[in-house]
TIKOL-580179 format. One line per 5 residues: number of its first residue (from 0); their letters; for each residue x, y, z of N, C-alpha, C. Coordinates in steps of 0.05 Angstrom, whole numbers, plus 5000, padded with zeros to 4 digits. Layout:
N
NUM = A = X,Y,Z,X,Y,Z,X,Y,Z; ...
***
This chain:
104
0 = MHYVS = 5056,5123,5335,5071,5134,5324,5088,5144,5346; 5114,5152,5342,5135,5151,5358,5155,5172,5346; 5175,5194,5360,5190,5206,5358,5210,5196,5356; 5218,5217,5333,5255,5216,5325,5267,5236,5331; 5294,5231,5336,5318,5248,5330,5327,5253,5296
5 = GATGR = 5328,5277,5288,5335,5284,5259,5357,5292,5261; 5372,5297,5243,5406,5307,5239,5411,5335,5254; 5388,5352,5249,5394,5373,5265,5385,5369,5296; 5379,5347,5306,5381,5350,5334,5346,5357,5343; 5332,5368,5318,5292,5370,5335,5289,5346,5327
10 = RKLMN = 5267,5341,5336,5253,5315,5345,5226,5307,5322; 5221,5296,5303,5195,5291,5293,5184,5266,5286; 5149,5276,5294,5138,5259,5292,5143,5241,5278; 5139,5210,5273,5139,5193,5253,5124,5181,5254; 5110,5164,5233,5092,5147,5236,5091,5126,5230
15 = MSKRI = 5095,5100,5246,5108,5083,5249,5084,5054,5229; 5067,5068,5211,5052,5045,5196,5078,5031,5172; 5057,5005,5165,5080,4994,5142,5064,4989,5120; 5080,4989,5096,5067,4992,5076,5061,4958,5064; 5035,4953,5051,5032,4931,5042,5033,4936,5014
20 = YVGNL = 5035,4913,4995,5031,4916,4968,5020,4899,4970; 4997,4909,4949,4976,4895,4941,4968,4898,4904; 4984,4871,4899,4971,4874,4866,4952,4852,4856; 4953,4854,4833,4922,4837,4817,4895,4841,4830; 4896,4867,4832,4864,4880,4835,4860,4880,4817
25 = PFSAN = 4831,4870,4823,4809,4881,4796,4807,4913,4787; 4804,4913,4763,4800,4946,4753,4783,4964,4767; 4768,4946,4775,4744,4954,4787,4740,4958,4813; 4766,4959,4829,4772,4952,4857,4772,4989,4863; 4758,5004,4883,4770,5022,4898,4787,5025,4924
30 = EDAVR = 4784,5038,4937,4798,5054,4954,4787,5044,4979; 4752,5049,4980,4736,5044,5004,4731,5012,5000; 4736,4995,4981,4731,4970,4981,4757,4951,4995; 4780,4966,4989,4806,4955,4997,4808,4959,5015; 4803,4980,5026,4799,4997,5061,4795,4969,5084
35 = ELFSQ = 4756,4968,5070,4744,4950,5087,4755,4919,5080; 4771,4911,5066,4788,4882,5068,4806,4876,5086; 4826,4905,5086,4841,4911,5107,4839,4910,5138; 4814,4925,5135,4807,4928,5163,4805,4912,5179; 4795,4877,5177,4787,4865,5190,4810,4865,5200
40 = FGNVT = 4836,4867,5198,4861,4853,5209,4873,4888,5226; 4865,4901,5225,4879,4931,5236,4870,4947,5226; 4879,4973,5236,4873,5001,5233,4890,5007,5207; 4875,5007,5185,4884,5017,5161,4887,5053,5164; 4916,5059,5157,4920,5090,5164,4915,5103,5132
45 = AVSLI = 4917,5080,5110,4922,5099,5081,4920,5074,5060; 4908,5087,5036,4903,5059,5017,4907,5078,4990; 4932,5075,4970,4931,5084,4952,4934,5065,4923; 4914,5063,4907,4917,5051,4885,4929,5071,4863; 4942,5049,4844,4954,5073,4823,4950,5074,4799
50 = TDRDT = 4944,5088,4787,4936,5098,4765,4958,5104,4736; 4951,5100,4721,4969,5105,4692,4963,5130,4686; 4988,5147,4688,4994,5174,4688,4983,5186,4663; 4979,5173,4641,4973,5179,4615,4937,5180,4610; 4933,5157,4619,4899,5148,4615,4887,5153,4641
55 = GRPRG = 4906,5153,4665,4886,5156,4687,4868,5127,4697; 4867,5107,4681,4859,5085,4680,4873,5069,4711; 4860,5051,4724,4875,5032,4742,4896,5011,4734; 4917,5008,4752,4942,4997,4734,4943,4965,4748; 4919,4967,4773,4922,4938,4779,4932,4935,4807
60 = FGFVE = 4939,4946,4817,4955,4945,4848,4957,4967,4863; 4963,4966,4884,4963,4992,4896,4979,4986,4931; 4977,5000,4945,4991,5001,4977,4963,5009,5000; 4970,4988,5011,4964,4993,5038,4978,4997,5060; 4972,5021,5082,4991,5026,5101,4974,5016,5137
65 = MEEGM = 4982,4998,5152,4969,4997,5172,4993,5001,5199; 4982,5006,5216,4989,5007,5237,4998,4985,5252; 4980,4967,5256,4982,4939,5262,4966,4919,5252; 4975,4891,5248,4957,4874,5238,4974,4866,5215; 4999,4871,5202,5003,4877,5174,5012,4844,5174
70 = AEAIS = 5022,4821,5190,5026,4801,5182,5007,4778,5174; 4989,4787,5189,4961,4773,5194,4941,4776,5164; 4947,4806,5161,4932,4816,5137,4947,4802,5103; 4969,4804,5108,4985,4788,5086,4976,4758,5085; 4979,4743,5106,4981,4717,5115,4958,4709,5100
75 = ALDNS = 4927,4720,5113,4899,4715,5108,4905,4721,5077; 4910,4748,5067,4897,4764,5043,4912,4757,5014; 4940,4746,5022,4955,4735,4995,4945,4707,4986; 4940,4706,4965,4928,4688,4943,4905,4685,4952; 4883,4694,4961,4861,4698,4966,4846,4716,4941
80 = DFGGR = 4818,4706,4929,4794,4718,4916,4795,4748,4923; 4792,4756,4907,4778,4794,4911,4777,4799,4884; 4737,4802,4879,4729,4816,4857,4736,4799,4835; 4741,4763,4841,4746,4751,4816,4781,4751,4813; 4792,4758,4825,4822,4760,4819,4844,4748,4844
85 = TLRVN = 4859,4732,4839,4881,4720,4861,4893,4755,4860; 4899,4751,4888,4907,4769,4903,4934,4773,4905; 4950,4780,4903,4982,4776,4912,4986,4799,4936; 4992,4794,4967,4996,4811,4985,5022,4811,5001; 5041,4825,4993,5064,4824,5008,5088,4851,5018
90 = EARPR = 5096,4849,5038,5104,4879,5048,5119,4893,5028; 5109,4912,5025,5122,4929,5007,5159,4937,5005; 5167,4937,4989,5192,4933,4985,5204,4974,4980; 5229,4983,4995,5231,5010,4980,5232,5018,4956; 5225,5039,4949,5220,5045,4915,5255,5059,4904
95 = EERSR = 5260,5034,4882,5281,5039,4875,5289,5060,4855; 5311,5067,4862,5324,5098,4848,5321,5091,4814; 5308,5106,4805,5314,5108,4771,5322,5130,4760; 5334,5132,4732,5351,5148,4722,5325,5167,4714; 5329,5196,4720,5310,5211,4710,5314,5217,4681
100 = SPRW = 5303,5201,4659,5308,5211,4631,5275,5233,4620; 5281,5250,4603,5250,5261,4594,5239,5240,4581; 5210,5245,4588,5188,5225,4573,5177,5235,4555; 5186,5227,4529,5181,5243,4503,5157,5231,4493
***
């Protein structure tokens, strides 16, 4: 972690973790299993598995945040087998802005 100065001149603590996209996860995967998989490469600060907003079912992808070991984890785990599926692992890109239309 380190401090950065904001627009108001205040310093705030910023977490320097990096986000990793993990795709093609088996639907049976849970956060503990994904954390265990990535923790062999460094400290995992967060795991977030994405679910469908309507059904609550897993969507088969998620994000892992790590303080260190990100490059090693990506290199070792991309195209590896996890729960019978071939994982897609790469550095997460910033989320693109989408227009906010009503969901009917």
